[in-house]
Structure formats: structure tokens, C-alpha cells
N, CA, C and O atoms as CSV, one atom per row, in Angstrom:
chain,resi,resn,atom,element,x,y,z
A,1,GLN,N,N,67.390,123.683,13.157
A,1,GLN,CA,C,67.878,123.254,14.539
A,1,GLN,C,C,67.857,124.170,15.848
A,1,GLN,O,O,68.781,124.966,15.680
A,2,VAL,N,N,67.269,124.421,17.017
A,2,VAL,CA,C,66.942,125.248,18.154
A,2,VAL,C,C,68.273,124.785,19.018
A,2,VAL,O,O,68.125,123.594,19.292
A,3,GLN,N,N,69.155,125.142,19.393
A,3,GLN,CA,C,70.301,124.838,20.574
A,3,GLN,C,C,69.869,125.632,21.543
A,3,GLN,O,O,69.930,126.789,21.127
A,4,LEU,N,N,69.288,125.573,23.091
A,4,LEU,CA,C,69.338,126.286,23.846
A,4,LEU,C,C,70.485,126.033,25.440
A,4,LEU,O,O,70.282,125.304,26.411
A,5,VAL,N,N,71.400,126.759,25.212
A,5,VAL,CA,C,72.085,126.203,26.483
A,5,VAL,C,C,72.161,127.331,27.826
A,5,VAL,O,O,72.289,128.554,27.757
A,6,GLU,N,N,72.036,126.472,29.043
A,6,GLU,CA,C,71.147,127.303,30.603
A,6,GLU,C,C,72.547,127.514,30.982
A,6,GLU,O,O,73.658,127.186,30.566
A,7,SER,N,N,72.006,128.239,32.005
A,7,SER,CA,C,73.654,128.518,32.851
A,7,SER,C,C,73.197,129.800,34.176
A,7,SER,O,O,72.552,130.841,34.052
A,8,GLY,N,N,73.648,129.369,35.030
A,8,GLY,CA,C,73.349,130.492,36.349
A,8,GLY,C,C,72.917,129.062,37.842
A,8,GLY,O,O,72.630,129.439,38.977
A,9,GLY,N,N,72.958,127.952,37.565
A,9,GLY,CA,C,72.483,126.912,38.230
A,9,GLY,C,C,73.296,126.849,39.892
A,9,GLY,O,O,74.431,127.307,40.019
A,10,GLY,N,N,72.744,126.393,40.762
A,10,GLY,CA,C,73.933,125.914,42.067
A,10,GLY,C,C,73.031,126.534,42.650
A,10,GLY,O,O,71.962,127.112,42.454
A,11,LEU,N,N,74.445,125.994,44.170
A,11,LEU,CA,C,73.661,125.794,45.711
A,11,LEU,C,C,73.291,127.445,46.492
A,11,LEU,O,O,74.102,128.341,46.727
A,12,VAL,N,N,72.054,127.433,46.719
A,12,VAL,CA,C,71.730,129.050,47.527
A,12,VAL,C,C,71.142,128.349,48.638
A,12,VAL,O,O,70.955,127.136,48.537
A,13,GLN,N,N,70.746,129.133,49.962
A,13,GLN,CA,C,70.305,128.700,50.964
A,13,GLN,C,C,68.365,129.480,50.794
A,13,GLN,O,O,68.067,130.513,50.195
A,14,ALA,N,N,67.750,128.870,51.277
A,14,ALA,CA,C,66.531,129.207,51.588
A,14,ALA,C,C,66.645,130.407,51.877
A,14,ALA,O,O,67.470,130.754,52.723
A,15,GLY,N,N,65.663,131.504,51.094
A,15,GLY,CA,C,65.050,132.828,50.980
A,15,GLY,C,C,66.309,133.437,50.251
A,15,GLY,O,O,66.547,134.635,50.407
A,16,GLY,N,N,66.977,132.793,49.601
A,16,GLY,CA,C,68.178,133.583,48.672
A,16,GLY,C,C,67.606,133.679,47.242
A,16,GLY,O,O,66.415,133.387,47.127
A,17,SER,N,N,68.330,134.072,46.063
A,17,SER,CA,C,67.790,134.250,44.771
A,17,SER,C,C,68.772,133.909,43.658
A,17,SER,O,O,69.910,134.311,43.899
A,18,LEU,N,N,68.602,133.184,42.346
A,18,LEU,CA,C,69.292,132.722,41.651
A,18,LEU,C,C,68.611,133.793,40.211
A,18,LEU,O,O,67.576,134.458,40.174
A,19,THR,N,N,69.434,133.639,39.405
A,19,THR,CA,C,68.929,133.941,38.085
A,19,THR,C,C,69.385,133.088,37.010
A,19,THR,O,O,70.609,132.965,37.065
A,20,LEU,N,N,68.820,132.409,35.988
A,20,LEU,CA,C,68.424,131.551,35.099
A,20,LEU,C,C,69.004,132.347,34.311
A,20,LEU,O,O,69.148,133.528,34.628
A,21,SER,N,N,69.510,131.788,32.969
A,21,SER,CA,C,70.010,132.465,31.921
A,21,SER,C,C,69.520,131.154,30.301
A,21,SER,O,O,68.981,130.065,30.498
A,22,CYS,N,N,69.650,131.340,29.809
A,22,CYS,CA,C,69.153,130.150,28.604
A,22,CYS,C,C,69.805,131.036,26.915
A,22,CYS,O,O,69.053,131.839,26.361
A,23,ALA,N,N,70.536,130.877,26.603
A,23,ALA,CA,C,70.598,131.406,25.455
A,23,ALA,C,C,70.613,130.564,23.944
A,23,ALA,O,O,71.215,129.580,23.514
A,24,ALA,N,N,69.868,131.271,23.542
A,24,ALA,CA,C,69.348,130.324,22.394
A,24,ALA,C,C,69.898,130.448,21.081
A,24,ALA,O,O,70.198,131.632,20.926
A,25,SER,N,N,70.310,129.434,19.545
A,25,SER,CA,C,70.595,129.363,18.535
A,25,SER,C,C,69.450,130.311,17.934
A,25,SER,O,O,68.556,130.900,18.542
A,26,GLY,N,N,69.795,130.282,16.297
A,26,GLY,CA,C,68.780,130.470,15.710
A,26,GLY,C,C,68.581,131.654,15.500
A,26,GLY,O,O,68.965,132.393,16.406
A,27,GLN,N,N,67.962,132.293,14.345
A,27,GLN,CA,C,67.530,133.144,13.781
A,27,GLN,C,C,66.665,134.068,13.701
A,27,GLN,O,O,66.857,135.229,13.339
A,28,THR,N,N,65.384,133.425,14.142
A,28,THR,CA,C,64.707,133.800,14.636
A,28,THR,C,C,63.713,133.599,15.990
A,28,THR,O,O,62.514,133.321,16.012
A,29,PHE,N,N,64.854,133.895,17.362
A,29,PHE,CA,C,64.508,133.537,18.138
A,29,PHE,C,C,62.966,134.252,18.410
A,29,PHE,O,O,61.952,133.724,18.866
A,30,SER,N,N,63.137,135.315,18.063
A,30,SER,CA,C,62.164,136.707,18.341
A,30,SER,C,C,60.553,136.056,17.773
A,30,SER,O,O,59.516,136.718,17.806
A,31,SER,N,N,60.661,134.622,17.268
A,31,SER,CA,C,59.328,134.268,17.331
A,31,SER,C,C,58.878,133.273,17.983
A,31,SER,O,O,57.747,132.791,17.925
A,32,TYR,N,N,59.981,132.871,18.771
A,32,TYR,CA,C,59.914,131.765,19.693
A,32,TYR,C,C,58.942,132.288,20.619
A,32,TYR,O,O,58.823,133.502,20.778
A,33,ALA,N,N,57.966,131.120,21.482
A,33,ALA,CA,C,57.614,131.122,22.901
A,33,ALA,C,C,58.894,130.143,23.476
A,33,ALA,O,O,59.537,129.238,22.944
A,34,MET,N,N,58.949,130.875,25.041
A,34,MET,CA,C,60.124,130.566,25.629
A,34,MET,C,C,59.657,130.032,26.851
A,34,MET,O,O,58.485,130.388,26.980
A,35,GLY,N,N,60.125,129.156,28.069
A,35,GLY,CA,C,60.063,128.748,28.938
A,35,GLY,C,C,60.814,128.023,29.706
A,35,GLY,O,O,61.787,127.391,29.293
A,36,TRP,N,N,60.329,128.058,31.182
A,36,TRP,CA,C,61.337,127.179,32.014
A,36,TRP,C,C,60.163,126.229,32.273
A,36,TRP,O,O,58.963,126.493,32.192
A,37,PHE,N,N,61.035,124.502,32.759
A,37,PHE,CA,C,60.154,123.766,32.773
A,37,PHE,C,C,61.205,123.174,34.683
A,37,PHE,O,O,62.343,123.591,34.898
A,38,ARG,N,N,60.719,122.565,35.347
A,38,ARG,CA,C,62.232,121.890,36.197
A,38,ARG,C,C,61.602,120.408,36.532
A,38,ARG,O,O,60.561,119.814,36.253
A,39,GLN,N,N,62.666,120.166,37.198
A,39,GLN,CA,C,62.114,118.561,37.844
A,39,GLN,C,C,62.767,117.819,38.074
A,39,GLN,O,O,63.672,117.205,37.509
A,40,ALA,N,N,61.790,117.856,40.012
A,40,ALA,CA,C,62.846,117.236,41.001
A,40,ALA,C,C,63.141,115.382,40.573
A,40,ALA,O,O,62.695,114.640,39.698
A,41,PRO,N,N,63.957,115.238,41.527
A,41,PRO,CA,C,64.164,113.281,41.990
A,41,PRO,C,C,62.843,112.726,42.094
A,41,PRO,O,O,62.122,112.875,43.081
A,42,GLY,N,N,62.558,112.129,41.133
A,42,GLY,CA,C,61.430,111.389,41.356
A,42,GLY,C,C,60.560,111.815,40.914
A,42,GLY,O,O,59.608,111.037,40.976
A,43,LYS,N,N,60.266,113.053,40.286
A,43,LYS,CA,C,59.236,113.610,39.786
A,43,LYS,C,C,59.152,113.842,38.757
A,43,LYS,O,O,60.253,113.879,38.209
A,44,GLU,N,N,57.750,114.185,37.673
A,44,GLU,CA,C,57.398,114.661,35.952
A,44,GLU,C,C,58.304,116.110,36.197
A,44,GLU,O,O,58.416,116.788,37.219
A,45,ARG,N,N,58.746,116.248,35.185
A,45,ARG,CA,C,58.905,117.403,34.606
A,45,ARG,C,C,57.548,118.776,34.610
A,45,ARG,O,O,56.661,118.879,33.763
A,46,GLU,N,N,57.736,119.576,35.668
A,46,GLU,CA,C,56.589,120.460,35.284
A,46,GLU,C,C,56.788,121.827,34.786
A,46,GLU,O,O,57.920,122.310,34.810
A,47,PHE,N,N,55.705,122.547,34.300
A,47,PHE,CA,C,55.764,123.602,33.752
A,47,PHE,C,C,56.332,124.795,35.191
A,47,PHE,O,O,56.025,124.610,36.368
A,48,VAL,N,N,56.984,125.683,34.803
A,48,VAL,CA,C,57.523,126.628,36.072
A,48,VAL,C,C,57.267,127.807,35.055
A,48,VAL,O,O,56.457,128.596,35.541
A,49,ALA,N,N,57.602,128.096,34.081
A,49,ALA,CA,C,56.901,130.125,33.350
A,49,ALA,C,C,57.324,130.016,32.054
A,49,ALA,O,O,58.297,129.417,31.597
A,50,SER,N,N,56.530,130.626,31.550
A,50,SER,CA,C,56.818,131.134,29.612
A,50,SER,C,C,56.635,132.364,29.260
A,50,SER,O,O,55.866,132.935,30.034
A,51,ILE,N,N,56.987,132.958,28.489
A,51,ILE,CA,C,56.758,134.280,27.846
A,51,ILE,C,C,56.570,133.966,26.479
A,51,ILE,O,O,56.880,132.994,25.790
A,52,SER,N,N,55.980,135.040,26.258
A,52,SER,CA,C,55.180,135.020,24.604
A,52,SER,C,C,56.717,135.720,23.677
A,52,SER,O,O,57.703,136.183,24.250
A,53,TRP,N,N,56.588,135.648,22.619
A,53,TRP,CA,C,57.588,135.748,21.170
A,53,TRP,C,C,57.569,137.331,21.967
A,53,TRP,O,O,58.694,137.514,22.431
A,54,ASP,N,N,56.930,138.154,22.175
A,54,ASP,CA,C,56.966,139.979,22.494
A,54,ASP,C,C,57.405,140.031,23.552
A,54,ASP,O,O,57.860,141.131,23.866
A,55,GLY,N,N,57.475,139.046,24.463
A,55,GLY,CA,C,57.367,139.332,25.798
A,55,GLY,C,C,56.494,140.004,26.889
A,55,GLY,O,O,56.742,140.491,27.992
A,56,ALA,N,N,55.376,139.839,26.148
A,56,ALA,CA,C,54.078,140.831,26.251
A,56,ALA,C,C,53.090,140.282,27.481
A,56,ALA,O,O,52.239,140.883,28.136
A,57,ASN,N,N,53.651,138.579,27.539
A,57,ASN,CA,C,52.921,137.545,28.333
A,57,ASN,C,C,53.495,136.912,28.835
A,57,ASN,O,O,54.486,136.428,28.287
A,58,THR,N,N,53.143,136.585,30.190
A,58,THR,CA,C,54.191,136.040,30.608
A,58,THR,C,C,53.149,135.173,31.453
A,58,THR,O,O,52.112,135.796,31.680
A,59,TYR,N,N,53.188,133.902,31.962
A,59,TYR,CA,C,52.276,132.569,32.846
A,59,TYR,C,C,53.734,132.185,33.946
A,59,TYR,O,O,54.936,132.036,33.724
A,60,PHE,N,N,52.946,132.135,35.078
A,60,PHE,CA,C,53.511,131.042,35.996
A,60,PHE,C,C,53.064,129.904,36.586
A,60,PHE,O,O,51.860,129.651,36.589
A,61,ALA,N,N,53.902,129.145,37.112
A,61,ALA,CA,C,52.937,128.270,37.996
A,61,ALA,C,C,51.931,128.678,39.485
A,61,ALA,O,O,52.053,129.671,40.202
A,62,ASP,N,N,51.319,127.970,39.568
A,62,ASP,CA,C,50.873,129.309,40.784
A,62,ASP,C,C,52.274,128.469,42.159
A,62,ASP,O,O,52.408,129.255,43.097
A,63,SER,N,N,53.111,127.261,42.323
A,63,SER,CA,C,54.045,127.747,43.294
A,63,SER,C,C,54.666,128.157,43.285
A,63,SER,O,O,55.328,128.171,44.323
A,64,VAL,N,N,55.319,129.242,41.659
A,64,VAL,CA,C,56.046,130.046,41.727
A,64,VAL,C,C,55.727,131.800,41.507
A,64,VAL,O,O,56.385,132.833,41.379
A,65,LYS,N,N,54.914,131.562,41.536
A,65,LYS,CA,C,53.731,133.210,41.232
A,65,LYS,C,C,54.304,133.952,42.271
A,65,LYS,O,O,54.961,133.499,43.209
A,66,ASP,N,N,53.942,135.423,41.990
A,66,ASP,CA,C,54.813,136.359,42.920
A,66,ASP,C,C,56.964,136.389,43.552
A,66,ASP,O,O,57.508,137.354,44.090
A,67,ARG,N,N,57.652,135.011,43.207
A,67,ARG,CA,C,58.632,134.717,43.323
A,67,ARG,C,C,59.694,134.796,42.462
A,67,ARG,O,O,60.855,135.058,42.776
A,68,PHE,N,N,59.231,134.542,41.279
A,68,PHE,CA,C,59.842,134.430,40.253
A,68,PHE,C,C,59.763,135.033,39.251
A,68,PHE,O,O,59.661,136.165,39.721
A,69,THR,N,N,59.727,135.170,38.110
A,69,THR,CA,C,59.948,136.348,37.306
A,69,THR,C,C,60.845,136.299,36.195
A,69,THR,O,O,62.059,136.326,36.394
A,70,ILE,N,N,60.289,136.220,34.864
A,70,ILE,CA,C,60.865,135.347,33.594
A,70,ILE,C,C,61.137,136.899,32.480
A,70,ILE,O,O,60.520,137.957,32.606
A,71,SER,N,N,61.708,136.743,31.934
A,71,SER,CA,C,61.920,138.128,31.156
A,71,SER,C,C,62.902,137.670,29.608
A,71,SER,O,O,63.395,136.543,29.646
A,72,ARG,N,N,63.074,138.224,28.760
A,72,ARG,CA,C,63.522,137.865,27.548
A,72,ARG,C,C,64.142,139.481,26.967
A,72,ARG,O,O,63.659,140.542,27.364
A,73,ASP,N,N,65.289,139.387,25.964
A,73,ASP,CA,C,65.837,139.903,25.172
A,73,ASP,C,C,65.646,139.720,23.879
A,73,ASP,O,O,65.449,138.505,23.868
A,74,ASN,N,N,65.556,140.098,22.679
A,74,ASN,CA,C,65.257,138.863,21.631
A,74,ASN,C,C,66.654,139.434,20.799
A,74,ASN,O,O,67.260,138.778,19.952
A,75,ALA,N,N,67.003,140.796,21.250
A,75,ALA,CA,C,68.325,141.125,20.746
A,75,ALA,C,C,69.857,140.364,21.292
A,75,ALA,O,O,70.951,140.368,20.728
A,76,LYS,N,N,69.564,139.919,22.218
A,76,LYS,CA,C,70.543,138.991,22.392
A,76,LYS,C,C,70.127,137.254,22.519
A,76,LYS,O,O,70.962,136.411,22.847
A,77,ASN,N,N,69.056,137.014,22.276
A,77,ASN,CA,C,68.508,135.707,21.956
A,77,ASN,C,C,69.040,134.931,23.226
A,77,ASN,O,O,69.928,134.079,23.213
A,78,THR,N,N,68.252,135.435,24.451
A,78,THR,CA,C,68.138,135.217,25.880
A,78,THR,C,C,67.346,135.571,26.395
A,78,THR,O,O,66.848,136.695,26.329
A,79,VAL,N,N,66.862,134.161,27.409
A,79,VAL,CA,C,65.525,134.417,27.904
A,79,VAL,C,C,66.558,134.203,29.872
A,79,VAL,O,O,67.545,133.546,30.203
A,80,TRP,N,N,65.457,135.308,30.784
A,80,TRP,CA,C,66.224,134.821,32.371
A,80,TRP,C,C,64.964,134.383,32.876
A,80,TRP,O,O,63.799,134.456,32.484
A,81,LEU,N,N,65.571,133.890,33.898
A,81,LEU,CA,C,64.391,132.979,35.112
A,81,LEU,C,C,64.952,133.970,36.629
A,81,LEU,O,O,66.080,133.689,37.033
A,82,GLN,N,N,64.331,134.842,37.242
A,82,GLN,CA,C,64.564,135.341,38.001
A,82,GLN,C,C,63.926,134.946,39.183
A,82,GLN,O,O,62.705,135.049,39.304
A,83,MET,N,N,64.905,134.344,40.376
A,83,MET,CA,C,64.456,133.670,40.953
A,83,MET,C,C,64.600,133.771,42.315
A,83,MET,O,O,65.534,133.102,42.757
A,84,ASN,N,N,63.630,134.732,43.542
A,84,ASN,CA,C,63.490,135.123,44.898
A,84,ASN,C,C,63.069,133.998,45.953
A,84,ASN,O,O,62.538,132.973,45.525
A,85,ASN,N,N,63.306,134.176,47.412
A,85,ASN,CA,C,62.956,133.893,48.286
A,85,ASN,C,C,62.870,132.469,47.793
A,85,ASN,O,O,61.795,131.967,48.121
A,86,LEU,N,N,63.683,131.629,47.086
A,86,LEU,CA,C,63.682,129.984,47.109
A,86,LEU,C,C,63.842,129.517,48.182
A,86,LEU,O,O,64.484,129.974,49.128
A,87,LYS,N,N,62.923,128.020,48.048
A,87,LYS,CA,C,62.697,127.299,49.142
A,87,LYS,C,C,62.984,125.899,48.764
A,87,LYS,O,O,63.305,125.456,47.661
A,88,PRO,N,N,62.801,125.267,49.925
A,88,PRO,CA,C,63.808,123.766,49.265
A,88,PRO,C,C,62.905,122.815,48.448
A,88,PRO,O,O,63.217,121.809,47.811
A,89,GLU,N,N,61.415,123.541,48.681
A,89,GLU,CA,C,61.180,122.435,47.216
A,89,GLU,C,C,61.030,122.843,45.862
A,89,GLU,O,O,60.410,122.179,45.032
A,90,ASP,N,N,61.771,124.281,45.553
A,90,ASP,CA,C,62.151,124.672,43.929
A,90,ASP,C,C,63.694,123.617,43.661
A,90,ASP,O,O,63.979,123.185,42.543
A,91,THR,N,N,64.455,123.373,44.778
A,91,THR,CA,C,65.307,121.881,43.908
A,91,THR,C,C,65.044,121.436,42.972
A,91,THR,O,O,63.866,121.091,43.063
A,92,ALA,N,N,65.507,121.155,41.853
A,92,ALA,CA,C,65.030,120.289,41.011
A,92,ALA,C,C,66.569,120.985,39.464
A,92,ALA,O,O,67.332,121.950,39.450
A,93,VAL,N,N,66.360,120.058,38.665
A,93,VAL,CA,C,67.422,120.013,37.120
A,93,VAL,C,C,65.694,121.614,36.754
A,93,VAL,O,O,64.493,121.519,37.010
A,94,TYR,N,N,66.526,122.827,36.094
A,94,TYR,CA,C,65.868,123.645,35.512
A,94,TYR,C,C,65.833,123.510,34.020
A,94,TYR,O,O,66.926,123.412,33.463
A,95,TYR,N,N,64.762,123.490,33.297
A,95,TYR,CA,C,65.341,123.024,31.684
A,95,TYR,C,C,64.754,124.297,30.934
A,95,TYR,O,O,63.835,124.821,31.564
A,96,CYS,N,N,65.040,124.844,29.868
A,96,CYS,CA,C,64.804,125.606,29.315
A,96,CYS,C,C,63.847,125.490,27.972
A,96,CYS,O,O,64.123,124.416,27.437
A,97,HIS,N,N,63.120,125.987,27.439
A,97,HIS,CA,C,61.760,125.227,26.452
A,97,HIS,C,C,61.722,126.640,25.780
A,97,HIS,O,O,61.638,127.784,26.226
A,98,ALA,N,N,61.861,125.850,23.954
A,98,ALA,CA,C,61.459,127.040,23.099
A,98,ALA,C,C,60.125,125.834,22.630
A,98,ALA,O,O,59.821,124.659,22.836
A,99,ARG,N,N,59.545,127.250,21.753
A,99,ARG,CA,C,58.525,126.338,20.597
A,99,ARG,C,C,58.355,127.408,19.712
A,99,ARG,O,O,58.207,128.527,20.205
A,100,THR,N,N,58.349,127.269,18.466
A,100,THR,CA,C,58.963,128.227,17.917
A,100,THR,C,C,57.595,127.744,16.896
A,100,THR,O,O,56.856,126.760,16.930
A,101,SER,N,N,57.668,128.968,15.982
A,101,SER,CA,C,56.127,129.321,15.259
A,101,SER,C,C,55.580,128.335,14.569
A,101,SER,O,O,54.358,128.430,14.455
A,102,SER,N,N,56.155,127.279,13.996
A,102,SER,CA,C,55.957,125.902,13.294
A,102,SER,C,C,55.528,124.802,13.958
A,102,SER,O,O,55.013,123.774,13.517
A,103,GLY,N,N,55.879,125.225,15.407
A,103,GLY,CA,C,55.375,124.109,16.660
A,103,GLY,C,C,56.311,123.354,17.221
A,103,GLY,O,O,56.172,122.808,18.316
A,104,SER,N,N,57.360,123.277,16.474
A,104,SER,CA,C,58.433,122.546,16.897
A,104,SER,C,C,59.295,122.897,18.000
A,104,SER,O,O,59.892,123.970,18.082
A,105,GLU,N,N,59.343,121.978,18.831
A,105,GLU,CA,C,60.121,121.962,20.583
A,105,GLU,C,C,61.162,121.420,20.870
A,105,GLU,O,O,61.541,120.254,20.763
A,106,TYR,N,N,61.893,122.852,21.467
A,106,TYR,CA,C,63.327,122.805,21.537
A,106,TYR,C,C,63.648,122.184,23.566
A,106,TYR,O,O,62.831,122.499,24.432
A,107,TRP,N,N,64.621,121.539,23.818
A,107,TRP,CA,C,64.564,121.404,25.195
A,107,TRP,C,C,66.512,122.073,25.282
A,107,TRP,O,O,67.358,122.101,24.387
A,108,GLY,N,N,66.591,122.477,26.624
A,108,GLY,CA,C,68.602,122.250,26.823
A,108,GLY,C,C,68.560,120.964,27.541
A,108,GLY,O,O,67.776,120.015,27.508
A,109,GLN,N,N,69.840,121.264,28.323
A,109,GLN,CA,C,70.134,120.837,28.711
A,109,GLN,C,C,70.240,120.181,30.214
A,109,GLN,O,O,70.770,119.135,30.589
A,110,GLY,N,N,69.659,121.017,30.798
A,110,GLY,CA,C,69.003,121.335,32.292
A,110,GLY,C,C,70.724,122.011,32.885
A,110,GLY,O,O,71.848,121.888,32.399
A,111,THR,N,N,70.255,122.667,34.023
A,111,THR,CA,C,70.764,123.511,34.946
A,111,THR,C,C,70.693,123.122,36.299
A,111,THR,O,O,69.809,123.859,36.736
A,112,GLN,N,N,71.115,122.358,37.304
A,112,GLN,CA,C,71.131,122.236,38.709
A,112,GLN,C,C,70.755,123.182,39.681
A,112,GLN,O,O,71.656,123.855,40.181
A,113,VAL,N,N,69.381,123.389,40.106
A,113,VAL,CA,C,69.178,124.159,41.205
A,113,VAL,C,C,68.984,123.499,42.352
A,113,VAL,O,O,67.958,122.826,42.448
A,114,THR,N,N,69.933,123.553,43.469
A,114,THR,CA,C,69.820,123.004,44.899
A,114,THR,C,C,69.512,124.243,46.095
A,114,THR,O,O,70.181,125.272,46.195
A,115,VAL,N,N,68.404,123.895,46.914
A,115,VAL,CA,C,68.301,125.123,48.355
A,115,VAL,C,C,68.306,124.635,49.167
A,115,VAL,O,O,67.548,123.740,49.541
A,116,SER,N,N,69.290,125.159,49.727
A,116,SER,CA,C,69.452,124.307,50.899
A,116,SER,C,C,68.949,124.789,51.881
A,116,SER,O,O,69.211,125.991,51.826
A,117,SER,N,N,67.860,124.390,53.551
A,117,SER,CA,C,67.233,124.817,54.258
A,117,SER,C,C,67.984,125.170,55.434
A,117,SER,O,O,67.419,125.693,56.394
């Protein structure tokens, strides 16, 4: 069982920045592919960014490319989402996601990000 705990959400003005953190349990965190998804009110959950187990490969949704960065530290069992130049349309609950080497998937409880115009 993998537990994911997000933190770092909050209220920020448009153009501002936030960094989300996701702390993971488990002794094999270094083998997990990690990612972030978000869900705005009345909308489907959507992919935001992901990072491979070794940090060598990152992927971003077109809507956040060039504004968001994803990184990880396997020694700390933590993944971060650095969000710059935030826009009101980035307002959503952000969820941390893990996929283990066996294909199991886990979700965090989510953290609210609100961007005011």
C-alpha cells in the first residue's frame, strides 16, 4: 500500500507561484512513476504533469507547459510541482498520483489551488 500526502496548496493572485509537494510512503518510491492531476469544479480530472522513476523524463499538459515544473527526490520520497505564472483557469484540486512497477495506482487526497484574477 502506498500513501500519498499533498501539501502546498492555497490562494494566490494571477501571475503568482506555488509549489506543491507530495510525500509518499513505501520503500520502493524510487521505482514509481509519479504525476499530478487536477480537477476543477464541474470538470473531469485531467492530467497535469508526470515524471519517470529516475527523473529523466517529464511530461506536461499543453495548458501548463513552460509554466509548471515537476521534480522528485527519491531519497526524500517526495515529488514537487512548481507552478509559475498561475492563471485563474489553473484553479482546481490537485492530486498526486503514483504508478508502481507492478501497475498499481494510488492517489492522494488532493490539495486546493485557487488563483484569483
